[in-house]
N, C-alpha and C positions, 0 to 999 in steps of 0.2 A: 700673719695670723695663721692659726692651725687650719689645715684643710679639712673641713667637715664633710664626711661622706655618709649619707643616709643609706642604710641597708634596705634594698627593695624587698628582702625576704621578711625581716623582723622589724624594720623601721628604726633600728638603733642608730644614733648619731655617733660617729666615730671621728676622732681627731688624729691627724698625722703630724708628727714633729720631725725636725731635722735629725738625722739624714733622711730625706724623703725617699720612698720606694721608687725605683725606676719605672717609667711607663711600660705597661704590659707585664710587669712582674706579678707573680702569683701570690695571693694571700688567702686568708679565710676569716670569716666572721666568727669570733669566739662566742658570740651570743647564740647564733643559730647554727654555726658550723658550715655555712654555705661557702663554696669555693669562689675565688675572685681573681680578676686581673685588672690592674689599675690603669686608667687613662685620664689625661688632663685636658682641660679646655685649651683651645688654640692660644698660643702665646704665653701660657702660664709658666711652662718649663723655662723658657728663655728669660722671663721676668724674674723668676726665683734665682736663676744662676747669675743674672746681672747684679743682683743684690747680695751676692756672696753666699747664697744658700747651697747646701751640699746635698747631693743625691747618693744613695748607697753605692759604694765602690769608687767614689770620687774624692779627691783631696779638696780641702777647703780653699776657695778663692777669696783673698782678702778684699773686702768691698772698699769702695772709695768713700772715705770718711766725710769728704765735703758733700758728696751727693746724699749721704744718709747719716746726718749727725746723730749722735747718741743723745736722746732726750732723757732717758731714765733706764735704770737696769730692769731686767725682765722679772715679771711676777708670774707665777704659774697661772695658766688660763683656766684651770679647773682643779678641784680637789682630787687627790688620788683615790682610786677605788680601794675600799677596805679589804683586809684579808678575808678569805672565805669564812663564813660563819659569823662575821661581825656586821653590825648595822652601819650603814653609811651615815657619817656625821655631816651636818651642814658646813659649807665652806667658810673658812675664816675671813676671806677677802672677796671683793668683787672681782669677777673674771675680767681680764683684759686680754688684748690680742697683740701678738708680736709678729711683725713681718720684716724680715731682715734685721736691721739694727734699730728699728724704730719701735717705740712703745706708744700706743694710743689708747684712749678711753673707750668705753663701750659706745658712747655717742659717736665718737669719731669712726668707730668701726661700722656702726649702723649707717653713718653717712656714706662711707666708702662703698658699702654693699649696695645701697640704694642708687649710688651714682654709677653702678655698673661694675663694681669689683666682683671677684669670684668668691663663692662660698666653699667650693671644694671640687674634687675631681668628679668627672661624670661617671655615671654608673649604667651599665647595660647588662642584662641578664644573659646567662649562658650556662653551658654544662662543662664541668671539668673533664678534660680528656688528656691523657698522658701525651706529652710531646707537642701539644698544640697550644696556641694562645687562648686564654680563657677570658671571656668578658666579665668585668667585675660586678659583684653584687653588694658586698659590704666589707667593712674592716672590723678588726677586733677593737674592743673598748679601749685597750691600753695603747699608748703611743708606740709607734714602731721605730725604736731607736737602736739600742745595743743588742736586743734579743730578736731572734727570729723563730717563728713556729716551725718546727722541723717535722719531717715525716716520722710519726710516732712509732711506726713499725709496719709490717705488712698487715697489721690488724686495724689500722685506722690512719687518718691523716691525709694530707694532700700529696698528690703525685709529685709536685715540685714546690720549691720554696723560693722566696726572694733571695737575692744574693746576700751573703753574710756581711754585716757591717764591720767596719774596722774595729779592732779590739780596743779595750780600754787602755792598753799600754801606749797608744798614740796620743792620749790626752793626759795631762798631768793629774795626779790624784787630787780629789776634791778636798782632802784634809789640808792641803797646802794652800788653799785659796783663802784670801781674807774674807772674814764674815761680813756680810752686808745685810741690813734690815730695811724693810720698806713698810709704809703705812698705807692702809686702804683709805677709801673715801670717808669712812666713819671714824677715822682716827685710831683704829685698833692696830696694834703692831702685828704685821703679817708674819707668819712663820718663816724662818730662813729656808733657803734652798736645801740645806743639809737636813733640817728637821722634816721637811716635806719628803725628802728621799727616804728617810728612815721609816716613814709611815707607809710608804707604798709597798704593796705585796708583789709587784711585778716589774716589768721592764720600764714602766713610766718613770720610776724614781731615777733611774740612770739617765734616761732621756732628758728629764728636767734638769738634773745636775749638770749634764753636759752643756745644755743651753746656758745655764748660769755661768759656767766656766768661760764660755765664749764671751759673755758680757764682761766678765772680770778681766780676761786677757786684754780686751780692747781698752778698758779703763786703766789698766796698769801701763799700757803703751803710752797713753796720753799723759799719765802722771810722770813717766820717765822723761818725756819731752820737755816738761816744765821744771825739772830738777836744776838746782843752781850749778853754775859752771865751777870749774876748779878755782879755789881761792876764796869763794864766797862762803858765808856762814852755813854750817850744816847742822843746826839744831843743837841738842844737848851734847852729842858726841863731838861736834865741832868746837864747843866751848872747852872741851877737855884737852884740846891741842893734840900733840903727838901721842900721848898715852891713850887718848880716846881713839885715835886712829889705829893704834896697835891693837887695842882691845876689840875694835870692830873687825879688824882683819883676822884676828885669832878666831873670833866667833864664826866669821864666814868660812874660814879654813876648816874649822871643826865641822860645820854643817856640810861643807863640800866633801870632806873625808868620810863623814857618816853616810852621806848619800852614796858615795862611791863604794863604801863597804857593803851597804845594802844592795846596791846594784850588782856588785860582784858576787855576793851570795846568791842573789836571785838568778844570775846567769849560771853559776856553778850547779845549783840544784835543779835548774830547769832545762839544762842543755840536752839531757838524755831522756826527758819525759816523753811518754807516748802522746799522740795527738788526741784531742777530745772529739775529733771528727768521727771516731769509732762509735760514739754514742748516738749519732744521728740516725743510723739505720739499726734499730734494736732487734736483733734476731737471736735471742738466747736459746739455750737448751730447753726443750719443752717435751711434753708427753706425746708418745705415739699411742693413739687409741685404736683398739680393735673392736669392731662392732658386728652384731649379727645382721642378718639380711634386712631386718626392720629398723636398724639403727640403734638397737639396744646394746649397752656396753658389755663386752665380754671380758676385756682386760686392758691393762695399760702397761706400756713398756717404756722405761725411762731410767736415766741416771739421776736426774733431778725432776721431781714431780712439780711441774709448773704449767699454768694455763695463762697465757698472756692476754690481758684485757686492756682496751683503750681506757684512758682515764675517765671519760664520761660514763663508762659502764660500771665504774666503782662508785658506790654511793658516797655523797659528800660527808656523811657522818663517819664513814669508815676512813676516808682521807684525813679528816680532822682528828680522829682518834690517834692515828699514827703521828701526825704532826704534833699534837699535844704531848704525846708520850716521848717522842724522840727529838723534836726541834721546834719548840713553841714559837721562836722568832724566825721561822723558815721564810716567811713572806716579807721579812724586813731586812735581813742581812744580805751581804753580797757574796756569801759562800762560807765565811768564817765568822763565828760568833765570838768576838773578842771579849765581851763582858762575861760570857759563859766560861771562857778560858780562865779569866781572872778569878771568877768565883770558884772554879774547880781547883785552881792552885791554892786558893785560900783554904778550901776544905782539906786539901792534901796536907797542908801545914798542920792543921789541927788534928787530923787523923793519923798522920805519919805514913800514909800510903801515897802511891803515885796518882796524879790527876786522872780522873775518870769522867766519862759523860760529857766530854768537850766536843765531840764530833757532831757537826751538823748533818742534816740529811744529804746536803751536797757533798760533804766530805765522805760520807758513807758510800755515796755513788762513786766518787773518785776511787776510793779504796777497793770497793767490790768489783769495779769494772776495769780499772787501769793499773792497780798496784797489787802488791802481795799483802799477806796478813802479818808481815814482819813488825815487831814492836820495837821501834827505834825513833829517835828524834829526826833522823834523816827522812824516814817515811812520812812523819807528820808534816815536815816542811814541804815535801813534794805533794802531799795530800792537800795542803793549803793552797799551793800554787795551782794545782789542777782544779781545785774548787773555784778559784777566781776565774780561771779560764772557762770552766763549765758554765758558771753564772754569766760570763761575758758572751757566751755563744748560744745558750739555750734559755728559753723562758722557764719560769717556775713550774708550769704545768708539765712540761716534758721531763724535767728533773724528777718531779713527784711520780710521774708515770713510770720512769725507770726504777725508782726506788721501790714502789709498791709491787712491781712485778718481779723484782730480783731478790728481795729480802728473804732470808732463811728463817723459817718459823718452827723448825723442829719436825720430827717424825717424817723426814724426807719431803717436807712441804716447802716449796719455794714460791714466794709471792702470795698475795692475799687470797686469790681464788683457790689455790691449792690448800692454803691454811683453812679456809672456810669449809672445804669439802672434807679435809682430814679430821678436824675436831668437831664440826657440827653437822656434817653430812648434808650440806646445802651450799648453794652458790653464794658468793659474797654479796650479791645484790639483795639477798633475802636476810642478811644479818640484822639483828636488833642492835640497839645502842649498847646493851650489856655484852653481847657477843663480840661486837666490834672492839669494845674496850679490852676485853680479855685477850683477843687476838693481838691487839696493838701492844700489849704488855710483854709479848714473848721475845722480841728481837734481842734485848741485851743478853739473855741466857735462855735460848730456846729449849734446852734440855732441862735445866733447873726449874724453869717456870712452866714446863709442859703440864697441862691438866691430866695427861695420861699418866704422869709419874707423880706429881705433887699438886693436888687440887688446892691445898692451903697456899702454896706459893703463887699459883696462878691467880687465886682470888685476891691476894694482897696487891698484886700488880694491876688487876682489874680496878680495884678501889683507887689506886694511885692515878690511873689513866682517867677515870671518870672525874676525879677531883680536878685534874688538869683541864679537862674539857669544860668543866663548869667555870673554873677560874678564868680561862681564856675566852669565855663567852660563846663557846660552841654548843653548850647545853645549858639550859636553865637549871636552877637548883632542883626544881620539881622533876625535870627530865633526868637529872643525875640520880636522884633518889629512886626513881622508877627503874633506871638501868640497873642499879645494884639489887633491886628487888626482883628482877626477872628470874624466871626458871631457866637455868642454863643446862642443857643436856649435851654431854660429851659422848660422842659415839665411840665404841671400842675401836682399837686399831684393826683395820681389815686389809685384805688384799684381794681386789676384784679378780685379778688374774687367777688366783687359787680358788675363788668362791664360785665362779660362774661356769666356765668351760675351759679348764686348764689345759687339757691335751689339745683341744682345737686351737686355742690361743697360741700355744707353743708351736704348733704346726705352722700357723700363720707367721709367727716370728721367724721361723727358719726360712720360710719362703722369702720374706722381706730381706733377711740378712744375705741370702744367696744372691738376691737381685740388686740390693743397694748398699750392702756393707753394714757392719755392726754400728759404726759411729752414727750414720744417718738414722738408723732405726732407733737408737737410744736417745738421740738429742735433737732430731730435726722435726719432731711433731707431725709425723705422717698420720693420715686418717685412712684407716683400712676397713673396708666393708667386706665381710666374709659371707659365705653361703649358709652359715649356721642358722638354724631356727632355735632360739634359746629355749623355748618351751619344750620342743622335742629333745633338745640336748639334756635338759634337766630330767626329763622322763627317762631317757636312755641311761643316764648316770644312776638314777634310783633303781632302775630295773637290773643293771649290772651289780650294784652294791647288794641289793636284796637277794639276787639270784646266787651270787657266789657265797654269801653267808649261809644260804641253805645247803649248798654243796659242801661247804666246809663243815657244817654241823653233821652231815651224814658220815663224815670220816671219823667222828668221835670227839671226846673232850680231851683237851691237852692240859692235864693238871700241872705239868711242868711249866706251863706258860703263865701261871697265876702271878699276880703282882706281888705276892708275899703272904706270909702267915704270921699272925701275932698270937700270943698265948694268954696272958693274964687279962682280967677285967680292966685294969687300969690302962694297959696297952691298947685294948679295943676302944676304950673311951677316948684315948689320945688320937687314935687314927680317925675315929668318927669326927672329932673336933677339927682336925686338920682338913678333912674333906669338907666339912660344913663351912669353915671360914674361907676356903678356896672358892666354894660356890657363891658365898655371899659377896666376896670381892668382885667376882666376875659379873654378878648381877646388879652391883651398885649402879644406879642411874645417874648419879652426880647431878641431881636437881633438887632444888628447894626454893620456896618463895622468898625466904629471907636471906639465906646464905649461899644460894646457888648450888647447894649439894645436900642431899639427905644423908643421915648416918647410915651405916651398913644395915641392911634389913635384919630384924631380930631373928628371922628364920629364912633360910633359902627357899626358893621356889623351884619345884620340879616341872619339867616340860615333857609332855607325852612324845614318845619317839626318840628321845635323847638317851645316850648311853652314859652312865655314871659309875664311878668307883664306889664299891660297897664292901662292907665287912660282914661276914656270916656271924649271926648271933645265936642261932639255934637250928639244928638239923633233925628232921624226922623222915621216915620212909617216903612220905608223900608230899613233903614241902620243906622249904628252907625259909627261915625268917632272917632278914638282912637289915642292916642299918645303912641308909644313904644319907650321910651327914646326920642331921637331927630327925630325919624321916625314917619311919619303919615301913618295910615292904615285905611282901611274900612272893616267893617263886614256887608255883605248884609243880609237881613232878611232870604233869602233862606238858608244861612249857620248858621242861629240861629233859625230855625223854631221849634226847640225842647224846646225853652225857655218859656214854659208855666208853669203855677202853678201846682205843683205835685198833683195828685189825684189817689191813688191806685185803686179806684173803676172804673176808666175809662180806656178804652183800648187806648194805644198809636197809634193804627192803624188808628184811626179816629181823631187825634188831630194834629194841626199845628198852630204855632204862626205866624200870618200874620201882626201884628202891634206891634212894639217894644215899643210903647208909652202907651200900654194898662196897666191900673193899676189893681192890685190884692190885695186881703187881705192875704198877705204873712204870717202874724203871727196869723191868725184866731182870731182877736180881733173884727171882724165885720166892720172894716174900710179898704177900698181900698186906701191905703196911698202911695204906690210906684208903679211906672211903672217897666217894665221888667228891663230896664237900664236907668240910669239918669246921667247927667253931673256930673263928679267928682267921679263916681264909679271906684274903682280899681279892675280890672278884670284880667282874664287870657285869652290870645289869642294865637292861633296856626297859624304860618305863613304858608299859602298855596302856595303863589307865591310872588316874589319880585315886581311884577307889576300886576296891575289890567287889563292891556291891552294885555299881552302876557304871555306865559309859555312854557318851554321846554317840559312839559308833554302834549302830544297831546290830551289826554282826557280832561285834565283841560283847555287847550287852547280853546277847543270847548265850555266849560261850562262858561267861564269867561264873554263873552258878555251878555248872558242871566242873569247871577247872578248879574252883576253890572249895569244893565240897570237902569237909573234914579238915580244913586248914584254919589257921587263926583269922584268915580274912573272910571266912564264911559268914560271920555275924558282925565283925568289926570292920569299919571302913579303913583298911590299910591300903598302901600303894600296891598295885598289881604290876609285877615285873617279870621279865624273861631273862634267863641265863644267857650271857653273851660272851663271845671270844673274838678276838681280832682275826679275821680270815687270813690264811696263808695262801690260799688258792687265788688265782688271778682270772680276769675276764676282759673282754673287749667287744665293742659293738661299732659297726659302721653302717650308715644308712644314706642312700643316695636317691635323688630324684631321677627317675628313668627318662624323663623328657629332656632334661638339660644336662645332667651329670653333676648338678650342684649337690655337694655333700651336706646334708642337713644335720647329721649327728655323728660325732666322732668321740667315742669313749675309749681312750687308750689304755685304761687300767682302772682298778677299783679305787685307788687313792693316790693322787698325784704327789702329795707330800711325802709318801713313802717311796714312790718310784716314778720317775719322769719318763720311763720307757713307754713309747707309744706303740702298743702292740698291734695296731691296725695297719701301720706302714713300716715299722722298724723291725718287726719280728718275722722270721720265716719259720713256720711250723708245718709239720706233716698234716695234710688236710683230710686224710682218711677217705671215707666213702663219698665226700663231696666232690671228688674228682671223677667218680663214675659217670655222671652225665656227659663229661667230655669224651669218654671212651664210647658211650652209646651213640652220641651225636656223630662222631667220626665214623663209626661203623654204619650208621644209617646213610650218611652222606656217600659212603663207598658203594652202597646198594648191595653189599654182600649179606646183609641181614635186614630185617624189618622189625617193627614193633611187635609183630605176631610170631616171629621166629621162635621155635621151641628150642630151649637151651637146657641141657641136663644140669640139675643141681645135685651134684654128687661129689664125693671125695675125689681128689686128683693129686697127681705127683708130677713134677717137672724136673728133669735133669738139667744141671747148669754146667757151665764151662769150668767150674772149679771143683768138680766132683762132689758138689753138694746137691742133695735132692730137695727141691722146694715143694712143700706140701701146703698150698693155701687152703684154708678152711673157713667155714662160716662162724659168725659169732654164736657161741653156745653150742657149736658142733652139731647143729641139726640141719637136715637136708630135706628138700621137698620133692625131689625127683624132677621129671620133665615139666618145665613151666615156660610160659611165654617171656619174651624179653621185657614186656611191660611189668609183669609180676616180679621178675628178677630184680629190676631196679626199685620197684616199690618196696620190696622186702629186703633190699640191699644185700643180695646174695653174692658173696665173694667169688665162689667157684664159677658161677655163671658169667661174671664180669671177665674173669681171666679167659674163659672159653670164647666170649665175644671178641676180645682182643686178639686171640689166637686165630679166629676166623677172619678177622680183618687184616692182620699183618702177621702171618704165621711165624716168621723168623725174626721179626722186629727189625728187619733190614731196610724196610721202606720208610721207616719213621712216620707212619701214618698218624699215630696218636701224638707224637712229638710235634710234628708240623702243624697239626690241627690246634694243639694247645698254644703253640707260639703265635699262631694267627689270632688267637683270642687274648694275647697279651700276658699269658701265664709264663712265669719264669724270667721276665725282663721286659724290655721295651717291645711293644707290639710290632710285628713284622711290617705293617703298613707304614710305620714311621722310620724304618731303616732303609738305607739305600739297597738296591738289588744286589750289589757286590759286597755287602757288609761281611765282615769276618766274624765267625762265631767264636767267642772266648768265654772263659769263666766269669768275666766281669759283665758281659752282656747277656749271658744265657745261663740260667740256673734251674731250668726245669728238670734236667737230668744231672746226676752227679758226675763229677770229673775225677777220674782215677789215674794214678800214675802207673804207666806201663812201659815195657822196654821199647826202645826206639823203633825196632823192626815189627812191632805189633800193628796189625792192620785195624784201622778204624777211620770213620769219616772225618770227624772234627778233632784236630789235635792242636796242642800248644806246647812248644819246647819247655822242658822242665829243668833238665840238667844234663850232664854228660851221660849219654846212652839211654836217657829216659825222656818221656813226654807225658803230658796230660791228655787223656782221651775222654771225650763225652761218651758216657756209658748209660744207655737207656735199657732197662730190662722190663719184664712183664709185671714186676711189683708196682710199677708206676700206675697200673690200672687200678690198684687198690689205695692210691693216695700216698705212696711212700715219699713223693717229692715234697720238699719244704717250700712253701709258697706264702706270700703275704696275703693278708685279708683283702687289701685293696685290689690286688691282682685277681682274686677270686670273684669279687664283686663286679669288676670290669668284665670278666669272662662270662658270668651269668647274665650280664645285661644283654648280650647278643641273643640269648634264648628268649628274653622277655620282650625284645623290640623287633622281632622279625629278622634277626641277623645283623643288626647294626651294633657296632661296638661303641658304647658310650664311655667317654673318658671322664673320670671323676675330677672335679676341681673344687677348690676351697676358698679362693679369693676372687671377689667380683671386681673390686676397684681399689686403687691406691691414689690418694691425693697428697700433695705436699701441704705445708702449713698455710699456704695462701689459697688453697682450694684448687690448684692446678692439677689436672688429672695426669698422673704419671703412668698408670697402668689401668687398662680396662679389659676384662676378659671378653674375648671374642669367641662366640660359640662356633666350634668347627663343624663342618658337615660330617656326621658320623659315617665312617667307612662301612661298606657292606662286606662283612667278613664271612657270612654264611648265607646260603640260599634261604629265602624266607620259608620254604617248605620244611627244610631241616630244622630251623628254629621252632617252627610251629609244632612239629612232631615231638621234639625234645621237651618243649613246654608241656605238651599233653602228657608225656611220660612223668614229668615232675608233678603234675597235678595229682596223678595217681598215688604218689608218695604221701601226699597230704590227705587224700580222700580215704585211703585204706591201708597205708603202709606204715613205715616207721615214724612218720610225723602225723599220724592220724589225730593226735591230741589237738592239733591246730584247727581242727574243724569247729571247735567251740567258738572261734571268731565269727563264724557264720558268713564267710565271704564266698562269693561265687568264683572269683578269680584268685586262686591262691596256689602257688607252686613252690617247691623247694626240695632240699635234700639234707638229710642228717649225715653226720660223719663222726666216726670214732676210730682212733688209732689203737695199735696193739697195747694191751694192758691198760686201756682207758687213760692214756696219758694226755690225749687231746680230744676235746669234744666240740663239735661244730653243728651249726645249722645255718644254711643260706636259703632265703626264700624271698619271693617277690609277688607283687600284684601287678596290675597294669601301670601303676604310677610310681611305686616305691620298691626298692630292693634293699634288704637288710641282712647283714651277716653277724653272727655271734660266735665267739670262741671262749672256751673255758679250759684252764689248765694251770700248771705250775711253770714259772719262768725257767727253772731247771727241771726238765721233764721227769715226772714221777707219776705213779698211778693215782688216779682220782678215787679208786675203789671199785670193787665189783659192782656191776649194774650201773655205773656212771657213764652211760652212753650219751651221744649227742641228743637223742630224743628226750632224755631225762635230765640233762643239765643245761645245754645251750638252748633247746627249744622253749622251755618255760620263760627264759629271759626274753627271747625273741617275741613270744606271744604277748608278754606284758607291754612291750614297746609298740608292737604293731597294732594292738587293740586301739590305740589312739592315732598312730601315724598313718594307718590305712583305714579311715572311717568307712562305714557301710554305705553312706550316702553317695560315695563316689565309686562304689563297686559296680562292675560290669563284666560280662564273660570275656575271656581271652579271645581275640580274633584268630581265625585260622588262615594264616598268611599264605599267599601264593596258590599254586595249583595243587592243592592237597586232595587226594582221593580217599574215599571212605568205603569200608566194607565190613560186614558182620563176620566175626571170627569165632570159631569154636576154640576156646582156650585150652581144651585138652589136646587138640591135634594141631592147632595153629592154622587150620584150613578155613577157607571161606565157606559160609553156609548161607542158605536162602532166608532162614529165619531162626530166631531164638539165640543168636550169638551176641557178642559184645561188639559195638562199633569201634573199629580201629582206623587210624589215619595212615596213609601210605604215600610215598613218592610215586609220581606217575611211572607206570610200567613195573611196579613191584607188588601189585595186589595179587595175592594167591589165587590160583584158578579155582572155580567153583566145583564142588564135588557133587552137587545136585541133591544133597541130603540135608536134613536139619541137624541142629545141634543135638548132641547126645546119641546120635545114630552112628553106626559103624558101617564100613563098606565090607564087601565080600572078602576082599584081600585082607583086611584087618581081622575079620572073623577067622579066616583060615590060619592067619599068623597066631592068633590066640589058641586055636585048636592044636 
C-alpha cells in the first residue's frame, strides 16, 4: 500500500509510490514548502525489500511468486491531481491499496492497519540545514517516482534533493504494453492506466504507469510459462501451417528491424547531446542593480534584462496564461505533444507552409538552454530526445520555472518579471488577468507583437490568450470578458541608467568592472549599494543644467544652430502638423476600457518646464508668436533679452536685446542679412506657463503682466514660452560627506546622452585661484608669514630662465596697495599670492608648495599611500608639468626620454595661480583637510557589493583619516576661506544665511575655466564650468558669477540651516587684534586674527588708526 505521510505543518496526506525514497533522503512538501527528511518505522524497509519493492537508486529484486501470488492487477489508489486551474473531479473507482504484488480491498486494508500494519513513514520536525540530515515534516502531494524536485536556483528550493530515480529508458515504453481494464465495486469500468497517466499533470502519471507495467511484466511471464510446447496447436497461425509460420516470422522480423532502426536512430542523435543536469542549478544571466544609499534604483547593467523569481512568486494566473498560450497540454504530455505535431502537419498541408507551433514548453526549454536556434529536422529530433530526458528528470514545476524566467519577451526583457516591468512598470505579482494575457502573447514574435511597436498586434494576441484560458478552464467566461475590458497602460520605453544618475552609475560600473571583470558585471546579477543620495543627485543635476544654460545664454544667440527655416504658409503648416503628430504619438497612453487603448488625443498636451520644437509665426520688436504643434505661444523680448550676436570681447553684464527684429552680420561676411528671429524659423522653446494671464507659481504670476504687456498674450490666454538653445558649455559638480568621505552627488556633465565624459574624475583642468589656499596654508605652516602679514598688491615682473619676463597681474588690472594676507586671499589678488610664494620658497628649489600639495593628494595618489622610497614619474605625479630637457640638465625628478634627453618635473611660480591641471576629485580631497582639522578624507562611491545570492563580496571599510596638516594650520586656513565668503569674491553666498561657510572662487586666463569649492562642517561641494575644448566663456564670466550660483542652488538644500554651527578652532590657535593697515597688534579697535603659537605680532601699545613716532617721521 502507499506510505501515507501526514505533514505536521499543513496536515496534508501524502502518498509515496515505488521507487520509495531512501531513509534520510531530503524532500519538501509542495503544499506548504516545508523541508523534510524521510524515516521509516523499524522493519518496514526490510519488509518492503523482501517483497521486491525498490528504493531510489536500487535495481528491482524479483519477488518470490509463491510467497506473494498475484491476485489482481493494480488499480490506482487515488485519482490524479488535476492541472493547475481546473477543479478536481471525483474519482471514478474506489481506492485500493497495493503492497508488493498483492491487491487488497479497502476492508482488508483497514483490517491490516488495525492489526498493527504501518500507515506510513514517521515524521519528526526539524530545520533544513545544508549538508546535514533533516528531520521530515511532509511530502508533496504527488507520488515520488520518476521526477525529483530540484534546487530551483539560488532564489529558492531545497539545499539538497533525493537521489535521482532511474530514467525511463530502463523500463519498456508504456505504449507497448497490452491494454488491461478493471471494474470497480459498483460495476463501472475503471479508466486504464494509460488514460489515468494522460490526465495527470505531474510525476504521478509516470509513477502509476510504471507500477502498471510491473504488473503487466509479471502477467506476461506467467503467460509464457503456460504456452504450448513445440508441435502443439498454436491458434489461428498454427492452423495455417508453414505459411502461417512464415508470416508470423516475417512480422516479428519486421518489428525487430523497426525497433532496431528506431534504437539506432535514437543512439545516433543522442550520442552527443548535452546532459540535462545543467538545468538543475539554474543560474542565468541577470541584471546587476545599482542602488543609492537608501536602496533606491539608480540604474541597471545587463546584457539580458532578467529578474529570476521562484515559481511560487509568479501568480497562478500568469503561469496559466503562458501555458494556455504556448502549451495547453503541458501538464499532460511527457515532453512532446504528438497530437499537436499531427495537427500542425495537417495545417501545413492545407496552407503550404512548414509546420509551426509544435514545440511544447519542455521543447522550448530544451532548445533555449541546451541547443541552438538552427532550423533543421536534426535539431527537432534532438529537441524531442532532450525533452523526454528533461521530463524524466524534473517535475513540471521546475520546467515551468525555467521557462518563465528564460523566455524572451522583447525590448531586452527576459522572463516574466522583466516583461512586467518593461511594459507595465510593475512587478509580475501585480499583473491583472488582461496584462498577463498580453504578456503571454509575446513569445512567438516578441518584436512583431510588442505593444511598443504595434498595439493592434499585441491586442489580437491578448484576445487569443484570454480565449484559450477560458476554453481550458483557467478563467471563467465572465473573467475573460473582464480581462479584455481592462484598461491596459503600456509605459514608454525607458532607461533608468540614463534617467536617474547616469554619471554616478557609470562610475560605479567602472569600479565593478575593474574589480570583477565585465562578464560578471553584465551577467551575474550583482547588487551594488552606492553612497549616492538620489534626492541630492537630482538637485545637483538640475542646478548644473540650469546654471550652464544661463552661462550659455550670456554668450549670445547662435542663429546658425537653428533647426531650420521654412518659407511658405503651406510649409509652416506642414512643419506644425509634424510636430503635433509627434507629440500626440509620444503622449498616447495606450489605455481604453473597451479596447485597451485610446485613439491618439485630438490635441497634444504641453507640460510646463519642457522644451519643444516650434516654428515662428510672427515677429515684432517686443515679442514673437510661435506655433508649438497645434498650440500658439508667445515669447516676450524680456524672456529673449540674451538673443544678441555673440561677441567674446564684450561683457554680458552690459548687453540686452531690446528689439527682436534687429539684423546682424551672423556669418561675419560684412552683411547684416538676418534678424534675430524671422517667420518660418524652427526654434526651441521652453514652456514657462500654460497661460500668459496666470500661473500657479506665485513668483511667475507676478512677472507675467509686465513681461507680456503689449504682446498678443496680454489679453488672450496663450502659452507663455522662453527662447531656448542647447548649451554648448559644460559643467560638473561633486559633493562629499566630510565625516565619512561618502560622495552624495556626482554630476559629470550637463547631458550624459551627449557626452559620457565624467568631468569630476576624468578631466584635468586648470584650477585657477582655487589653488591659492594651498599656497597660503603652506606659507602659514612654514611660519614665514601669518594671516596678518602685510603684502604689497602692486604690479610685478619676474625674469625666467628662458629670457621671458613673467608679469602676473590681477583680474581687471586693479591694485589695492599694501593689504593683509587675509584680504589678499579674500579678494583673490594674484600679485599678493606670488609674493607669498616667493617669501616661502624664494627660488622654488625647496619644493615647499609642491610637497604640501602632494601631501593633500593633489596631482596623484596622496603621499601617505605611497611607500617612502617611491619613484616620482609622470604617471604618479601630475601636479607640475614634465618637460623634455637635455640629459645634462640639472633637476630633481627625471625620467629617461630618449637619446640625449630626459623628462624633468618642472615647477614654477605660476603654480601659485593655479596653472596646474587637477581633477575635481583631487581638489575636493585637498580642501577636506582644511574643513576637518587637518585630516585628509578619501572620497568613495560604493558601500557594498553582493552577489546574486546575497553574499557580500565587498564592503567599504572606513579608513582612519591620516593627519596631513597640523590642526592649527587647518583652522587658520578655514578662517581665511570664511573671509572669502563673508566679504570677498564669493560674498553672494551669504544669502544662504549659514554661520559656517567657507570656500574659494577660481578663474583661469581668458575665463576658460570657472570654479568654486566650498564647505560647511558637514558637506564639501565643488563646481566647474567651461568648455571641453578650452575656450573663453566671455568677459566677466568669473568663478563667482558662473560656478558659484550653481553651488548655491545645490547647497541651499544640501547644507540645511538646522544643522549649521560655527567652525571649531582646532588645536592651540592664538588670537590677537590686528590693525589691518599696518599688520601690527593693537590693544583695541582692531580685527581679531588667528595665529600659530609664537607668531603673534608684538604689541605696539597703540590703538588702531594711530601711528607711531617713527611712522610719523617717515611720512614727514
